[in-house]
N, C-alpha and C positions, 0 to 999 in steps of 0.2 A: 503493501499499500504506500503512495507516495506521501511525502509530507504535507504537501496541499491538501488532500485528502482527508488526512488525518486531521489538519486542524480544521477544515471545514465543518466535519463531524464533531469534533471535540466545542465548536463554537455553536453551531446551529442545533444541535441535541439538547445542549442544557437549556436553551431557549423554547423547545419543546413545551417543556413542563410549564411555564407560566401563559405560552399561548393556550394550552388547553385549560390552565385553571381559569383564565380570561373566559374562554367560551360557556365552561360549565357555569361560572358566575352570572354570565348573561342569562342563558337558559334556566338557571335556578331562580333567578329575580322574576323570570316572566313567571316561573310557576307559584312562586311566592304571593306573588301580586293578585295572580288571576286564579288563585287556589281553586274556588269554586267552579271556574271553567274546567280546568284541567283535572281535577280530582277523578271524572270517570276515565280518563284516557290514562292514567298512571297507575297501569295494570301491566302484569307480566307479558301478556302477548305482545305487547307492544316495545318489549327489550332488543328485538332482532332489528326493528327500524332504529331505533336509537345508538345503537350500536354501529350500523351503517353509516350513519350521519358523522358520527365520531371518526368511524374511517375514512371518509370522504375528507372530511378537514384535516385529517393528517397527510392524508396523501398529497393533498394540495398544499400542504406546509414544505412537501419534498421539492417543489418547485422552486425553492431558494437555490438547490444544488445546482440546477442549469444555470441560474445567474451567477451563481458563485464560480463555477467553471468559466464562464466568459469572462469574469471581471478578475479573477484571484491574481493575475499578473499585474493589476494594478497597483501604483505606489500607495494609492490612497484608500485603496479598498478596503483595507482592513479597519482603516477608522472610520469610515461610513457604512460599515454593514449594518448599524443600529438602526440606521435609518430605515434602512429595508425591513428590519424585522418590525420595526414600528408601522409602518406602511403596510405590509402584510397583515399584522394581525388586526389593526385598524379595518382594512379591507374585510377581512374576515368576520370580525364583530358586526360591520354594517351588513355581510351577506346572512349571518344567523339572526341580526335583528329583522331582517326583511322575509327571511324563511318562518321564523316562528310567528313575527306580527300579521304577516300577509298569506301565508301558508297554512300553517298549524294550527292559529288563535281561532280564526274565523270558522273552520271545520270544527274544533272542540266546541265552540260557541253552538253551532248549529245542532250539535249532538244533546245539548241539555233539555231536560224534560221539560 
């Protein structure tokens, strides 16, 4: 394994944890604030869907390695990696906000008795 790849993995995988925690916090906030609506949906049969969404979010996180490969030779890249993490995480939060607020919540709301 090359030194550049080892460095990229060390840098990005340490940041995957806060990335996931932020996404979980956003979804958790939605569920807590709108608990009466989401209560019927928080059941074991929906676990595979939740796992699939988590896997998709982590698969998309891996796109950073493409950018890393393109720019790792740049002299200023290591000083600006955090901007890519910040922008990518903000984009993931925006997509999550949209997905929960516009796709999942209305369906849960319609299923209320």
